[in-house]
VOVEX-647900 format. One record per residue (C-alpha): x, y, z; residue number from 1. Coordinates in nm, 3 decimals. Layout:
BEGIN
{{X; Y; Z}; NUM} ...
This chain:
BEGIN
{{-0.765; 4.223; -0.687}; 1} {{-1.094; 4.348; -0.828}; 2} {{-1.255; 4.652; -0.677}; 3} {{-1.519; 4.536; -0.431}; 4} {{-1.320; 4.240; -0.302}; 5} {{-1.120; 4.484; -0.092}; 6} {{-1.434; 4.575; 0.103}; 7} {{-1.429; 4.235; 0.272}; 8} {{-1.177; 4.188; 0.551}; 9} {{-1.113; 3.821; 0.616}; 10} {{-0.836; 3.881; 0.870}; 11} {{-1.074; 3.894; 1.168}; 12} {{-1.169; 3.531; 1.107}; 13} {{-0.814; 3.425; 1.193}; 14} {{-0.846; 3.553; 1.550}; 15} {{-0.863; 3.309; 1.840}; 16} {{-1.114; 3.544; 2.004}; 17} {{-1.470; 3.432; 1.921}; 18} {{-1.612; 3.785; 1.960}; 19} {{-1.368; 3.922; 1.702}; 20} {{-1.464; 3.641; 1.463}; 21} {{-1.835; 3.703; 1.521}; 22} {{-1.798; 4.075; 1.437}; 23} {{-1.597; 3.995; 1.122}; 24} {{-1.855; 3.736; 1.011}; 25} {{-2.141; 3.981; 1.053}; 26} {{-1.960; 4.244; 0.844}; 27} {{-1.893; 3.984; 0.574}; 28} {{-2.257; 3.872; 0.580}; 29} {{-2.385; 4.226; 0.533}; 30} {{-2.149; 4.303; 0.245}; 31} {{-2.227; 3.980; 0.061}; 32} {{-2.602; 4.009; 0.107}; 33} {{-2.588; 4.370; -0.014}; 34} {{-2.403; 4.265; -0.328}; 35} {{-2.644; 3.975; -0.376}; 36} {{-2.946; 4.202; -0.347}; 37} {{-2.797; 4.448; -0.599}; 38} {{-2.736; 4.164; -0.843}; 39} {{-3.088; 4.028; -0.796}; 40} {{-3.236; 4.370; -0.871}; 41} {{-3.022; 4.397; -1.184}; 42} {{-3.166; 4.066; -1.306}; 43} {{-3.516; 4.205; -1.269}; 44} {{-3.433; 4.529; -1.451}; 45} {{-3.473; 4.550; -1.834}; 46} {{-3.135; 4.484; -2.001}; 47} {{-2.927; 4.774; -2.135}; 48} {{-2.611; 4.695; -2.338}; 49} {{-2.414; 4.962; -2.151}; 50} {{-2.465; 4.770; -1.825}; 51} {{-2.323; 4.440; -1.952}; 52} {{-1.959; 4.477; -1.848}; 53} {{-2.043; 4.632; -1.510}; 54} {{-2.283; 4.350; -1.427}; 55} {{-2.029; 4.085; -1.531}; 56} {{-1.766; 4.240; -1.304}; 57} {{-2.013; 4.255; -1.014}; 58} {{-2.102; 3.887; -1.061}; 59} {{-1.733; 3.791; -1.082}; 60} {{-1.656; 3.973; -0.756}; 61} {{-1.952; 3.810; -0.581}; 62} {{-1.855; 3.466; -0.710}; 63} {{-1.502; 3.503; -0.571}; 64} {{-1.643; 3.602; -0.233}; 65} {{-1.881; 3.305; -0.237}; 66} {{-1.595; 3.068; -0.329}; 67} {{-1.397; 3.201; -0.033}; 68} {{-1.696; 3.143; 0.194}; 69} {{-1.727; 2.787; 0.060}; 70} {{-1.364; 2.725; 0.153}; 71} {{-1.424; 2.860; 0.504}; 72} {{-1.736; 2.641; 0.546}; 73} {{-1.525; 2.331; 0.475}; 74} {{-1.173; 2.415; 0.590}; 75} {{-1.179; 2.665; 0.877}; 76} {{-1.066; 2.509; 1.208}; 77} {{-1.314; 2.729; 1.398}; 78} {{-1.661; 2.571; 1.413}; 79} {{-1.843; 2.905; 1.441}; 80} {{-1.683; 3.027; 1.118}; 81} {{-1.769; 2.705; 0.934}; 82} {{-2.132; 2.718; 1.045}; 83} {{-2.184; 3.091; 0.978}; 84} {{-2.017; 3.066; 0.636}; 85} {{-2.256; 2.786; 0.541}; 86} {{-2.550; 2.992; 0.670}; 87} {{-2.449; 3.294; 0.458}; 88} {{-2.419; 3.074; 0.147}; 89} {{-2.770; 2.934; 0.204}; 90} {{-2.904; 3.288; 0.251}; 91} {{-2.756; 3.387; -0.086}; 92} {{-2.906; 3.077; -0.248}; 93} {{-3.251; 3.163; -0.109}; 94} {{-3.225; 3.498; -0.288}; 95} {{-3.201; 3.317; -0.620}; 96} {{-2.825; 3.338; -0.671}; 97} {{-2.637; 3.018; -0.757}; 98} {{-2.376; 2.923; -0.499}; 99} {{-2.059; 2.717; -0.559}; 100} {{-1.993; 2.357; -0.456}; 101} {{-1.655; 2.184; -0.418}; 102} {{-1.505; 1.989; -0.707}; 103} {{-1.319; 1.666; -0.654}; 104} {{-1.312; 1.436; -0.354}; 105} {{-1.097; 1.593; -0.085}; 106} {{-0.744; 1.731; -0.046}; 107} {{-0.580; 1.461; -0.263}; 108} {{-0.670; 1.293; -0.592}; 109} {{-0.465; 0.990; -0.486}; 110} {{-0.583; 0.934; -0.128}; 111} {{-0.950; 0.860; -0.044}; 112} {{-1.104; 1.149; 0.148}; 113} {{-1.227; 0.916; 0.425}; 114} {{-0.864; 0.832; 0.510}; 115} {{-0.766; 1.197; 0.563}; 116} {{-0.836; 1.372; 0.892}; 117} {{-1.155; 1.577; 0.857}; 118} {{-1.154; 1.939; 0.974}; 119} {{-1.365; 1.950; 1.290}; 120} {{-1.277; 1.598; 1.403}; 121} {{-0.921; 1.675; 1.517}; 122} {{-0.804; 1.642; 1.878}; 123} {{-0.696; 1.940; 2.093}; 124} {{-0.328; 1.920; 1.994}; 125} {{-0.407; 1.901; 1.624}; 126} {{-0.664; 2.179; 1.656}; 127} {{-0.391; 2.408; 1.792}; 128} {{-0.174; 2.323; 1.491}; 129} {{-0.463; 2.385; 1.250}; 130} {{-0.547; 2.716; 1.421}; 131} {{-0.184; 2.830; 1.401}; 132} {{-0.171; 2.748; 1.031}; 133} {{-0.503; 2.922; 0.966}; 134} {{-0.395; 3.231; 1.162}; 135} {{-0.073; 3.256; 0.960}; 136} {{-0.216; 3.196; 0.611}; 137} {{-0.588; 3.267; 0.639}; 138} {{-0.655; 2.913; 0.515}; 139} {{-0.599; 2.549; 0.598}; 140} {{-0.457; 2.429; 0.271}; 141} {{-0.467; 2.082; 0.118}; 142} {{-0.093; 2.031; 0.162}; 143} {{-0.139; 2.074; 0.537}; 144} {{-0.432; 1.831; 0.541}; 145} {{-0.223; 1.561; 0.368}; 146} {{0.091; 1.624; 0.574}; 147} {{-0.121; 1.586; 0.888}; 148} {{-0.060; 1.210; 0.863}; 149} {{0.273; 1.309; 1.027}; 150} {{0.205; 1.583; 1.286}; 151} {{0.564; 1.610; 1.411}; 152} {{0.690; 1.688; 1.062}; 153} {{0.394; 1.916; 0.983}; 154} {{0.464; 2.134; 1.286}; 155} {{0.827; 2.179; 1.178}; 156} {{0.728; 2.242; 0.816}; 157} {{0.471; 2.509; 0.905}; 158} {{0.712; 2.681; 1.144}; 159} {{0.983; 2.695; 0.875}; 160} {{0.748; 2.814; 0.601}; 161} {{0.598; 3.081; 0.828}; 162} {{0.947; 3.213; 0.906}; 163} {{1.049; 3.218; 0.539}; 164} {{0.736; 3.401; 0.425}; 165} {{0.628; 3.626; 0.711}; 166} {{0.895; 3.685; 0.974}; 167} {{1.181; 3.937; 0.966}; 168} {{1.426; 3.863; 0.689}; 169} {{1.639; 4.020; 0.415}; 170} {{1.367; 4.018; 0.145}; 171} {{1.041; 4.220; 0.141}; 172} {{0.720; 4.016; 0.169}; 173} {{0.605; 4.058; -0.192}; 174} {{0.947; 3.945; -0.322}; 175} {{0.915; 3.626; -0.116}; 176} {{0.581; 3.530; -0.270}; 177} {{0.698; 3.624; -0.619}; 178} {{1.004; 3.400; -0.581}; 179} {{0.765; 3.123; -0.469}; 180} {{0.568; 3.178; -0.791}; 181} {{0.886; 3.165; -1.002}; 182} {{1.001; 2.841; -0.835}; 183} {{0.663; 2.662; -0.859}; 184} {{0.618; 2.770; -1.221}; 185} {{0.936; 2.585; -1.325}; 186} {{0.742; 2.263; -1.263}; 187} {{0.411; 2.395; -1.403}; 188} {{0.266; 2.372; -1.052}; 189} {{-0.046; 2.584; -1.093}; 190} {{-0.162; 2.484; -0.742}; 191} {{0.126; 2.670; -0.574}; 192} {{0.130; 2.948; -0.834}; 193} {{-0.239; 3.023; -0.768}; 194} {{-0.189; 3.032; -0.392}; 195} {{0.106; 3.267; -0.410}; 196} {{-0.049; 3.494; -0.672}; 197} {{-0.323; 3.559; -0.415}; 198} {{-0.070; 3.602; -0.134}; 199} {{0.147; 3.830; -0.348}; 200} {{-0.148; 4.061; -0.413}; 201} {{-0.258; 4.043; -0.049}; 202} {{0.076; 4.182; 0.074}; 203} {{0.067; 4.468; -0.180}; 204} {{0.251; 4.318; -0.478}; 205} {{0.223; 4.497; -0.814}; 206} {{-0.031; 4.309; -1.035}; 207} {{0.174; 4.404; -1.345}; 208} {{0.452; 4.169; -1.234}; 209} {{0.206; 3.880; -1.279}; 210} {{0.180; 3.949; -1.653}; 211} {{0.522; 3.792; -1.699}; 212} {{0.872; 3.781; -1.556}; 213} {{0.978; 4.056; -1.797}; 214} {{0.743; 4.292; -1.608}; 215} {{0.912; 4.226; -1.272}; 216} {{1.215; 4.427; -1.152}; 217} {{1.544; 4.343; -1.323}; 218} {{1.676; 4.213; -0.992}; 219} {{1.413; 3.936; -0.993}; 220} {{1.460; 3.872; -1.363}; 221} {{1.829; 3.811; -1.296}; 222} {{1.731; 3.536; -1.051}; 223} {{1.566; 3.344; -1.336}; 224} {{1.885; 3.167; -1.445}; 225} {{1.962; 3.041; -1.094}; 226} {{1.599; 2.929; -1.056}; 227} {{1.622; 2.735; -1.382}; 228} {{1.950; 2.557; -1.309}; 229} {{1.865; 2.489; -0.945}; 230} {{1.529; 2.332; -1.036}; 231} {{1.651; 2.103; -1.313}; 232} {{2.033; 2.063; -1.313}; 233} {{2.174; 2.190; -0.982}; 234} {{2.511; 2.020; -1.041}; 235} {{2.583; 2.291; -1.304}; 236} {{2.572; 2.579; -1.052}; 237} {{2.907; 2.758; -1.023}; 238} {{3.044; 3.054; -0.834}; 239} {{3.003; 3.253; -1.159}; 240} {{2.625; 3.225; -1.120}; 241} {{2.662; 3.372; -0.773}; 242} {{2.900; 3.645; -0.883}; 243} {{2.662; 3.752; -1.160}; 244} {{2.388; 3.816; -0.904}; 245} {{2.605; 3.985; -0.642}; 246} {{2.779; 4.219; -0.889}; 247} {{2.493; 4.343; -1.104}; 248} {{2.545; 4.713; -1.016}; 249} {{2.212; 4.872; -0.919}; 250} {{2.035; 4.535; -0.954}; 251} {{2.272; 4.349; -0.723}; 252} {{2.167; 4.107; -0.452}; 253} {{2.329; 4.112; -0.110}; 254} {{2.461; 3.781; 0.024}; 255} {{2.186; 3.768; 0.286}; 256} {{1.915; 3.836; 0.025}; 257} {{2.059; 3.569; -0.203}; 258} {{2.062; 3.305; 0.072}; 259} {{1.698; 3.391; 0.152}; 260} {{1.611; 3.359; -0.218}; 261} {{1.797; 3.028; -0.254}; 262} {{1.615; 2.880; 0.046}; 263} {{1.280; 2.994; -0.097}; 264} {{1.359; 2.852; -0.442}; 265} {{1.462; 2.513; -0.301}; 266} {{1.162; 2.510; -0.066}; 267} {{0.914; 2.563; -0.350}; 268} {{1.085; 2.334; -0.601}; 269} {{1.054; 2.060; -0.338}; 270} {{0.699; 2.155; -0.242}; 271} {{0.602; 2.124; -0.610}; 272} {{0.735; 1.767; -0.589}; 273} {{0.511; 1.699; -0.287}; 274} {{0.210; 1.861; -0.457}; 275} {{0.234; 1.634; -0.761}; 276} {{0.368; 1.331; -0.572}; 277} {{0.065; 1.321; -0.341}; 278} {{-0.187; 1.436; -0.604}; 279} {{-0.283; 1.752; -0.413}; 280} {{-0.619; 1.887; -0.534}; 281} {{-0.679; 2.257; -0.613}; 282} {{-0.786; 2.462; -0.313}; 283} {{-1.164; 2.497; -0.287}; 284} {{-1.157; 2.875; -0.347}; 285} {{-0.905; 2.861; -0.635}; 286} {{-0.945; 2.774; -1.004}; 287} {{-1.043; 2.409; -1.041}; 288} {{-1.151; 2.373; -0.676}; 289} {{-1.517; 2.465; -0.714}; 290} {{-1.794; 2.502; -0.968}; 291} {{-2.122; 2.691; -0.993}; 292} {{-2.273; 2.417; -1.210}; 293} {{-2.521; 2.174; -1.049}; 294} {{-2.395; 1.820; -0.979}; 295} {{-2.395; 1.574; -1.271}; 296} {{-2.544; 1.227; -1.259}; 297} {{-2.204; 1.058; -1.248}; 298} {{-1.926; 1.137; -1.003}; 299} {{-1.670; 1.016; -1.254}; 300} {{-1.456; 1.304; -1.376}; 301} {{-1.349; 1.301; -1.741}; 302} {{-1.034; 1.493; -1.647}; 303} {{-0.910; 1.175; -1.476}; 304} {{-0.881; 1.019; -1.821}; 305} {{-0.721; 1.318; -1.992}; 306} {{-0.452; 1.366; -1.726}; 307} {{-0.343; 1.002; -1.722}; 308} {{-0.487; 0.926; -1.379}; 309} {{-0.688; 0.622; -1.492}; 310} {{-0.532; 0.290; -1.407}; 311} {{-0.561; -0.052; -1.564}; 312} {{-0.846; -0.141; -1.331}; 313} {{-1.004; 0.204; -1.295}; 314} {{-1.335; 0.217; -1.110}; 315} {{-1.622; 0.382; -1.296}; 316} {{-1.964; 0.477; -1.162}; 317} {{-2.235; 0.427; -1.422}; 318} {{-2.565; 0.611; -1.445}; 319} {{-2.738; 0.341; -1.239}; 320} {{-2.494; 0.404; -0.956}; 321} {{-2.322; 0.068; -0.992}; 322} {{-1.946; 0.031; -0.982}; 323} {{-1.792; -0.136; -1.285}; 324} {{-1.437; -0.207; -1.399}; 325} {{-1.302; -0.055; -1.719}; 326} {{-1.006; -0.181; -1.921}; 327} {{-1.001; -0.506; -1.724}; 328} {{-0.723; -0.757; -1.767}; 329} {{-0.854; -1.007; -2.020}; 330} {{-0.715; -1.317; -1.850}; 331} {{-0.970; -1.297; -1.568}; 332} {{-1.302; -1.117; -1.574}; 333} {{-1.383; -1.181; -1.210}; 334} {{-1.328; -0.868; -0.995}; 335} {{-1.307; -1.092; -0.686}; 336} {{-1.026; -1.302; -0.835}; 337} {{-0.842; -0.990; -0.950}; 338} {{-0.863; -0.841; -0.602}; 339} {{-0.738; -1.160; -0.438}; 340} {{-0.449; -1.176; -0.684}; 341} {{-0.351; -0.813; -0.618}; 342} {{-0.361; -0.860; -0.239}; 343} {{-0.157; -1.178; -0.269}; 344} {{0.106; -1.017; -0.494}; 345} {{0.143; -0.710; -0.276}; 346} {{0.163; -0.925; 0.039}; 347} {{0.456; -1.118; -0.106}; 348} {{0.620; -0.787; -0.211}; 349} {{0.625; -0.677; 0.153}; 350} {{0.753; -1.015; 0.271}; 351} {{1.029; -1.012; 0.007}; 352} {{1.135; -0.660; 0.107}; 353} {{1.148; -0.759; 0.475}; 354} {{1.361; -1.063; 0.388}; 355} {{1.604; -0.851; 0.184}; 356} {{1.643; -0.614; 0.478}; 357} {{1.724; -0.907; 0.707}; 358} {{1.977; -1.048; 0.462}; 359} {{2.148; -0.711; 0.412}; 360} {{2.176; -0.663; 0.788}; 361} {{2.340; -1.005; 0.818}; 362} {{2.586; -0.920; 0.539}; 363} {{2.670; -0.593; 0.714}; 364} {{2.744; -0.781; 1.034}; 365} {{2.963; -1.040; 0.861}; 366} {{3.182; -0.824; 0.637}; 367} {{3.231; -0.467; 0.523}; 368} {{3.311; -0.372; 0.161}; 369} {{3.636; -0.189; 0.086}; 370} {{3.640; 0.182; -0.001}; 371} {{3.726; 0.095; -0.362}; 372} {{3.429; -0.142; -0.385}; 373} {{3.196; 0.117; -0.229}; 374} {{3.311; 0.382; -0.479}; 375} {{3.257; 0.139; -0.765}; 376} {{2.905; 0.055; -0.647}; 377} {{2.819; 0.427; -0.630}; 378} {{2.932; 0.479; -0.990}; 379} {{2.728; 0.177; -1.102}; 380} {{2.414; 0.305; -0.925}; 381} {{2.466; 0.658; -1.060}; 382} {{2.502; 0.518; -1.413}; 383} {{2.200; 0.289; -1.375}; 384} {{1.985; 0.578; -1.250}; 385} {{2.018; 0.726; -1.599}; 386} {{1.812; 0.438; -1.737}; 387} {{1.526; 0.477; -1.492}; 388} {{1.296; 0.671; -1.718}; 389} {{1.045; 0.901; -1.556}; 390} {{0.735; 0.827; -1.763}; 391} {{0.840; 1.049; -2.054}; 392} {{0.555; 0.902; -2.257}; 393} {{0.296; 1.042; -2.017}; 394} {{0.131; 1.376; -2.073}; 395} {{0.180; 1.627; -1.794}; 396} {{-0.128; 1.714; -1.589}; 397} {{-0.310; 1.999; -1.767}; 398} {{-0.237; 2.323; -1.585}; 399} {{-0.308; 2.691; -1.616}; 400} {{-0.047; 2.862; -1.828}; 401} {{0.229; 2.944; -1.581}; 402} {{0.517; 2.974; -1.829}; 403} {{0.500; 3.354; -1.819}; 404} {{0.658; 3.342; -1.472}; 405} {{0.989; 3.207; -1.603}; 406} {{1.216; 3.209; -1.908}; 407} {{1.355; 2.930; -2.129}; 408} {{1.056; 2.696; -2.112}; 409} {{1.241; 2.419; -2.299}; 410} {{1.503; 2.384; -2.023}; 411} {{1.435; 2.079; -1.806}; 412} {{1.591; 1.787; -1.624}; 413} {{1.871; 1.600; -1.795}; 414} {{2.076; 1.313; -1.650}; 415} {{2.417; 1.463; -1.586}; 416} {{2.607; 1.168; -1.734}; 417} {{2.423; 1.162; -2.066}; 418} {{2.584; 1.255; -2.396}; 419} {{2.932; 1.198; -2.258}; 420} {{2.907; 1.492; -2.018}; 421} {{3.097; 1.422; -1.699}; 422} {{3.028; 1.604; -1.377}; 423} {{3.261; 1.531; -1.084}; 424} {{3.100; 1.342; -0.799}; 425} {{2.997; 1.567; -0.510}; 426} {{3.153; 1.405; -0.203}; 427} {{2.958; 1.480; 0.114}; 428} {{3.282; 1.432; 0.308}; 429} {{3.416; 1.747; 0.135}; 430} {{3.107; 1.967; 0.170}; 431} {{2.802; 1.867; 0.374}; 432} {{2.495; 2.031; 0.521}; 433} {{2.585; 1.965; 0.886}; 434} {{2.940; 2.110; 0.876}; 435} {{2.917; 2.372; 0.602}; 436} {{2.570; 2.456; 0.465}; 437} {{2.398; 2.486; 0.803}; 438} {{2.646; 2.740; 0.942}; 439} {{2.649; 2.946; 0.620}; 440} {{2.270; 2.979; 0.615}; 441} {{2.252; 3.057; 0.987}; 442} {{2.523; 3.324; 0.957}; 443} {{2.354; 3.509; 0.668}; 444} {{1.989; 3.440; 0.757}; 445} {{1.977; 3.382; 1.135}; 446} {{1.763; 3.098; 1.276}; 447} {{1.666; 2.961; 0.934}; 448} {{1.955; 2.713; 0.928}; 449} {{1.829; 2.573; 1.259}; 450} {{1.469; 2.544; 1.132}; 451} {{1.573; 2.369; 0.810}; 452} {{1.810; 2.138; 0.995}; 453} {{1.531; 2.035; 1.232}; 454} {{1.301; 1.965; 0.935}; 455} {{1.567; 1.751; 0.763}; 456} {{1.625; 1.547; 1.078}; 457} {{1.256; 1.490; 1.146}; 458} {{1.190; 1.369; 0.790}; 459} {{1.499; 1.145; 0.787}; 460} {{1.447; 0.992; 1.132}; 461} {{1.067; 0.977; 1.136}; 462} {{0.946; 0.623; 1.202}; 463} {{0.657; 0.438; 1.361}; 464} {{0.847; 0.107; 1.337}; 465} {{0.588; -0.033; 1.099}; 466} {{0.591; -0.163; 0.742}; 467} {{0.246; -0.226; 0.595}; 468} {{0.092; -0.487; 0.828}; 469} {{0.417; -0.551; 1.022}; 470} {{0.505; -0.387; 1.355}; 471} {{0.830; -0.345; 1.551}; 472} {{1.034; -0.306; 1.233}; 473} {{1.359; -0.109; 1.211}; 474} {{1.307; 0.092; 0.890}; 475} {{1.632; 0.293; 0.909}; 476} {{1.797; 0.089; 0.632}; 477} {{1.507; 0.154; 0.395}; 478} {{1.485; 0.525; 0.478}; 479} {{1.858; 0.568; 0.420}; 480} {{1.836; 0.386; 0.085}; 481} {{1.561; 0.624; -0.034}; 482} {{1.748; 0.936; 0.080}; 483} {{2.081; 0.825; -0.065}; 484} {{1.925; 0.714; -0.396}; 485} {{1.790; 1.067; -0.447}; 486} {{2.128; 1.219; -0.369}; 487} {{2.293; 0.962; -0.597}; 488} {{2.073; 1.084; -0.886}; 489} {{2.217; 1.430; -0.818}; 490} {{2.575; 1.298; -0.812}; 491} {{2.611; 1.326; -0.434}; 492} {{2.807; 1.044; -0.269}; 493} {{2.846; 0.927; 0.092}; 494} {{3.177; 0.745; 0.134}; 495} {{3.044; 0.528; 0.417}; 496} {{2.738; 0.395; 0.231}; 497} {{2.716; 0.072; 0.032}; 498} {{2.517; 0.168; -0.279}; 499} {{2.464; -0.198; -0.359}; 500} {{2.181; -0.188; -0.101}; 501} {{1.972; 0.043; -0.317}; 502} {{1.909; -0.214; -0.589}; 503} {{1.819; -0.470; -0.324}; 504} {{1.562; -0.249; -0.150}; 505} {{1.410; -0.029; -0.421}; 506} {{1.232; -0.205; -0.708}; 507} {{1.195; -0.052; -1.052}; 508} {{0.840; 0.085; -1.011}; 509} {{0.949; 0.257; -0.689}; 510} {{1.259; 0.403; -0.858}; 511} {{1.046; 0.537; -1.144}; 512} {{0.813; 0.703; -0.894}; 513} {{1.104; 0.851; -0.695}; 514} {{1.280; 0.986; -1.002}; 515} {{0.961; 1.134; -1.145}; 516} {{0.858; 1.305; -0.820}; 517} {{1.205; 1.448; -0.766}; 518} {{1.309; 1.538; -1.122}; 519} {{0.992; 1.587; -1.330}; 520} {{0.707; 1.602; -1.076}; 521} {{0.461; 1.747; -1.327}; 522} {{0.455; 1.400; -1.493}; 523} {{0.341; 1.205; -1.186}; 524} {{0.013; 1.015; -1.231}; 525} {{-0.214; 0.821; -0.996}; 526} {{-0.114; 0.501; -1.171}; 527} {{0.248; 0.560; -1.071}; 528} {{0.148; 0.637; -0.710}; 529} {{-0.063; 0.320; -0.692}; 530} {{0.198; 0.095; -0.853}; 531} {{0.465; 0.108; -0.581}; 532} {{0.436; -0.047; -0.233}; 533} {{0.083; -0.163; -0.303}; 534} {{0.028; -0.313; 0.044}; 535} {{0.152; -0.005; 0.229}; 536} {{-0.077; 0.252; 0.388}; 537} {{-0.131; 0.598; 0.237}; 538} {{0.035; 0.749; 0.545}; 539} {{0.350; 0.550; 0.457}; 540} {{0.344; 0.676; 0.098}; 541} {{0.309; 1.034; 0.226}; 542} {{0.609; 0.962; 0.452}; 543} {{0.803; 0.855; 0.141}; 544} {{0.715; 1.189; -0.018}; 545} {{0.846; 1.376; 0.288}; 546} {{1.178; 1.193; 0.245}; 547} {{1.182; 1.276; -0.126}; 548} {{1.119; 1.648; -0.088}; 549} {{1.365; 1.697; 0.199}; 550} {{1.639; 1.498; 0.023}; 551} {{1.578; 1.701; -0.293}; 552} {{1.585; 2.032; -0.103}; 553} {{1.910; 1.937; 0.069}; 554} {{2.069; 1.833; -0.262}; 555} {{1.981; 2.167; -0.425}; 556} {{2.100; 2.358; -0.119}; 557} {{2.433; 2.174; -0.115}; 558} {{2.514; 2.274; -0.474}; 559} {{2.398; 2.636; -0.429}; 560} {{2.567; 2.689; -0.092}; 561} {{2.891; 2.531; -0.211}; 562} {{2.894; 2.780; -0.500}; 563} {{2.832; 3.068; -0.257}; 564} {{3.113; 2.941; -0.032}; 565} {{3.352; 2.921; -0.328}; 566} {{3.259; 3.276; -0.427}; 567} {{3.325; 3.399; -0.073}; 568} {{3.665; 3.229; -0.058}; 569} 
């Protein structure tokens, strides 16, 4: 952190006491105005080459402080902080210094900002949740603002994450954030990397570690192999991986430390999936979240073309302010007819899905498949999942270079049955979260097993009994199909589940989206998000993402914890 930034103490703004916040805001105002005045005087002074670097550093420090103020003016749950932050920014602008403005259109590139709960318009219960999150992190991040579609899950998620990062535990605070950086970097998730770089420095982490994994302690470097395999091919984890970490002489991990690290790795691998799956925008105060340039004539962002987020019927705003279609389907040039056709098609998709659910329920009631038939259907689904390609022809979203935080950049997801490689099916009846993983985590890292278990159950059981425009719908069959399809891709089988249901309920575009979000999230595009469940609400698509990330986290945990159990026995 640059010298000068340390003068400003943001912590007081997290207090629930308005007097404490008022004092902190006044201190911040004085420091920023003092720096602004100094910079203004420098501009009026004849230029000397020897002053160039010093002035550039001063401007950089001020710009970072102004970006932080911009974030507070938009995202702080406390109205007094929002208003005073905006006032300070205007005061700086009146002194002739350019102030930043937000880039983008809200917390998500995929979900219209008007459909996301605006900070300041929340009810009392949600305000408490926002205030708790802000007090813990010093920010109300975009992930929180998208997850807020599902408050019950969000509360559990924030409680778990707070415990993992800030409460008593085997690992020191800076190790926790560094492991978060390592995990997010495996999926090129610059959003999470940027957040945890700031958090790592805030808790006293050594800036040299951020120059590359080779600059971190050997103990953390040794974790790189487990991070790599867990993120991309967890079925390859063995007790030898565990033994190598626990018996590394002076660089050894204790069992409790390793369980803490494994939970953090799986948490951030999964959170990277959510970040890309829901198109989370950069935080306002981070790289890519703001600009000091004045607004352009058009609101259309060229980056939407370069990162693959333009769809077949992308909307473009021209210089006259009119909305036009680009790349329209040639068979019909009428936007009205296209819209009607899309609504009609998506309506029938919902009706067809509802009918399939009814038919499957009737089949369940009439007859039950034999164990042999169920096993055969699992193998068929596992084999077919190999041929659901996750948009390999798409370019990954451009991101800040994060590869320095991990080794072996060419290592990625591979279907475990390709090239004749056979990995035995992981039978949940032999090792499951409820009977084995939960107790192991709770024994070595008390209370965390309970928190994770609660989060799994909320995501899996969450329902509002709606599907698109339909109400009073039992969605349990569909939720189970999504969860079990993800575990099937990882080779995990439930003996009591008929895998024939998956092909009935999940169409190809949905399977492509699921596989991409779970296995190669950095390749997700807006077109993929828009192409599945077209008649469903954004809140329902966010719900799908909650199922995806929790099922992924549980799959990774099952393989890692089974390896730890085998080492212990």
